[in-house]
C-alpha positions, 0 to 999 in steps of 0.5 A, spaced: 478 209 821 480 210 829 480 205 833 474 205 839 480 205 844 483 211 842 481 218 842 482 223 837 489 226 838 492 233 836 498 230 832 503 236 831 508 234 826 515 237 827 521 236 822 528 236 825 532 236 819 539 234 823 544 230 820 550 233 824 550 227 829 550 222 823 557 219 820 554 220 813 550 225 809 542 224 808 538 224 814 537 232 813 532 229 807 528 225 812 522 230 814 521 231 806 521 224 805 516 222 811 511 228 808 512 225 801 510 218 804 504 221 806 504 221 814 499 227 814 494 223 810 495 217 814 494 220 821 488 224 818 485 218 815 485 215 822 481 221 825 486 225 828 487 232 827 494 234 824 498 240 824 504 240 820 509 245 824 514 245 819 522 244 820 525 246 826 532 250 825 538 250 830 539 256 835 545 260 833 552 256 834 557 258 839 564 256 839 566 249 843 572 245 844 573 239 847 579 234 849 576 229 845 579 230 838 574 225 835 568 229 836 564 231 830 560 237 829 559 239 837 557 246 836 552 244 831 549 238 835 548 243 841 545 248 837 540 243 835 539 240 842 537 247 845 532 248 839 529 241 839 528 242 847 524 248 846 520 245 840 518 239 844 516 243 850 511 247 846 508 242 842 507 238 847 502 243 851 495 242 851 490 236 852 491 230 847 497 233 844 501 228 840 508 231 837 511 227 832 518 229 831 521 227 824 528 226 823 533 227 822 539 223 826 538 220 833 542 226 836 535 230 835 533 225 841 537 229 846 533 235 845 526 232 844 527 227 851 529 233 855 524 238 852 518 232 854 521 231 861 520 238 862 513 238 860 512 232 864 515 235 870 510 241 869 504 236 869 507 232 875 507 226 871 513 221 870 516 221 863 517 214 860 521 212 854 521 206 849 527 206 845 527 202 839 534 202 836 539 197 835 544 202 839 543 204 846 546 211 844 549 211 851 556 214 850 558 221 853 562 226 850 568 223 853 567 216 851 565 216 844 571 214 839 567 215 833 565 222 835 558 221 831 554 225 836 547 220 834 551 216 839 550 220 846 542 223 846 540 217 851 546 219 856 545 226 856 537 226 857 538 221 863 543 226 866 550 222 865 556 227 867 560 230 862 556 234 858 556 241 862 559 247 858 558 243 852 550 241 851 545 246 853 543 245 860 537 240 860 531 243 862 529 236 865 532 229 865 529 222 864 529 217 870 533 212 867 529 207 871 523 209 866 527 207 860 526 201 856 530 199 850 528 194 845 532 191 839 539 192 842 544 189 838 550 193 837 553 196 844 560 199 845 564 196 851 564 203 854 557 203 853 556 196 856 560 198 862 556 204 864 549 201 862 550 195 868 548 200 873 544 205 870 537 202 871 535 202 864 531 196 862 534 193 856 531 187 851 536 185 846 535 181 840 537 175 844 532 176 849 526 178 844 528 171 840 527 167 847 521 170 850 518 174 844 516 181 844 509 181 847 511 179 854 517 183 855 513 190 852 507 188 856 511 188 863 514 195 861 507 198 859 504 196 865 509 200 869 507 206 865 500 205 866 501 204 874 505 210 874 500 214 870 506 216 866 507 219 859 510 215 854 515 217 849 517 212 843 523 213 839 523 209 833 530 208 829 530 205 822 535 201 824 531 197 830 528 194 823 532 189 819 535 192 814 532 187 809 525 191 810 528 198 811 534 199 807 534 207 808 539 208 814 546 209 814 547 204 820 545 198 818 545 192 823 543 185 821 538 181 825 533 187 827 526 186 828 521 183 823 515 187 819 510 183 824 514 184 830 515 192 829 507 192 827 505 188 834 509 193 838 505 199 835 499 195 835 500 194 843 502 201 844 495 203 841 491 198 845 494 202 851 493 209 849 499 211 853 503 214 848 504 221 848 509 223 843 514 220 838 520 220 834 522 217 827 529 218 826 535 216 822 531 215 815 536 216 810 532 217 803 539 217 799 540 210 801 532 208 801 529 204 795 524 208 792 521 210 798 520 203 801 523 205 808 519 211 809 513 208 807 514 203 812 515 208 818 509 211 816 505 205 816 508 203 823 506 210 826 499 209 823 499 202 827 501 206 833 495 211 832 489 206 830 490 202 824 488 195 824 491 189 821 485 188 816 486 195 814 493 194 811 494 197 804 496 193 799 502 195 795 507 193 789 514 195 789 
């Protein structure tokens, strides 16, 4: 049942079967895997209203060429970004709206973040972002060496230069001072240099090990509450340790444990601040009998009101 601290939400499930930003195939199957893992039932059982809006399709492609020859699928990712910005803006309308974007690789956040920032601007409120990821995704089109565009969405969403004429004009940007990244443990040198004066709060795994998840997250949530902000949570599978979440193409050892991840979700639920969610980088082709998809759905359920005592018992 729904916790007494949270009002029922109008949960809107939006599939974003984009894999053009990743370095390997499989993420396009993510939305189907989340549906198969019971995401709608998990939310409904907690007392929320659930509407599945189906999958977003990218806008028609336009030819794009760039001086960085490493870039992969630039027209495709630009098309997804435009489509998802519109979908995020529309799905976030109305009281108690809770859009939940089922990815798809993390390039989808270029669209969701800017669309949600536009909605927040319309409401006269600030958008805050909790970025749960092993990576900062703070490359520009010029700085990325891999050319995989799931490494650029935060740079685009916060207004870093170099995207003009390639990605669609952002309907609104996210203030980097309103971004908190947790679980970071793989950052390229170009990103490190850019992050130094960005204003983004970064809690890498060393800091989490030293101080613990709770006090670090609590300080950020207090800032959101003081500003009466909207809070978007972008949860990448590789935030989690690959030992518990193998279904991702960008595994980095030393990620969050099962209990650390659930604690974050439980703390988020207690505040009632979260207004939208990304679930990204699930690659069912690499998963073990749906294990990662089920864990991601369970984490979302914790965010939406499931208590520790209500966790299901499963055998794998």
